[in-house]
N, C-alpha and C positions, 0 to 999 in steps of 0.2 A: 826759250828754246834750249839754251845751254843747261838750264836747271832741269828740264825734262829729260835731256839726254843723260846727264849725270845721275838723276834719280833712277832712270831705267837701268843703267849699269849697276848701281848699288843694289837695286831690287833683284836684278838678274844674278848678281853674285850671291846674294842671300839665298835665293831659290836654288841656285846650282849647288851651293854648299849643303843645304838641307836635303837636296836630292841625293847627293853622295852619302850623306849620313844615314839615310833610310835604306840604302842598298847594303847587303851583306858583303863582307870582304873588302879588299883594297881595290880602289879604282885607280888605274895607272894612266891618268890624264892630266894635262897641264892646268894651271890656274886659269890661263886665258880661255881654254876650251870649256872649263867649268863655268866661267862667266857667260860665254857665248851660248852654251846649252841652257844655262839658267834663264837668260834673256829670252831665248826661243820658247822655252817651257812656260815662262810667264806670259808671253804674248799669246801662245796657243791656249793656255789655261783661261786667260781673260776672254779670248775670242769664243771659247766653248760656252762660257756663262753669260755672254752678251756684254753690253755697255756697262761701265762701272756705275755703282750707286753714288748718289750725291748727298747722302745723309750723314756723312762723316764717320760712319762706323766701319770697323774692319770686316771685310767679307771673307770669312774663314773658308768657305767653300771654294772661292777663287784661289786662295793661298794653297789649300790642299791640292786642288786640281793642278795648279802650276807646278808644285813640287813633284807630283806623280808624273806629269808629262815630261818634266826635266829629267827625272830618274829614268824614264823610258828612253829619252834621247841619249843619256849617258850609256845605257846598256847597248843601244844600237851603235853608237859611236865606237865603243870598245870592241864590239864584235866585228865591225867593218875594219877598224884600224888593226886589229890583231890578225885578220886574214891577209891584209895587204902588207903586213910587216912594217907599218908606220911607226917610227920611233917617236916616243913622247917625251 
């Protein structure tokens, strides 16, 4: 259970960082929010493509989808937080 949670956090951080890298310009969000949005993007990306494969290979479509979804979440978060004047 703990290993799964830690793995999800690490995967979410990687997806969040990749999402911020593919977006142009500087994203003014915290590291914690990057991880949270990365985890959400990873979960939604995996949900879009269905249950994970058990053949041990890397499913690149899931990774790419997760990064795209996380990038969309970063853009949405930035737009909402900039309208409300949330300090980051």
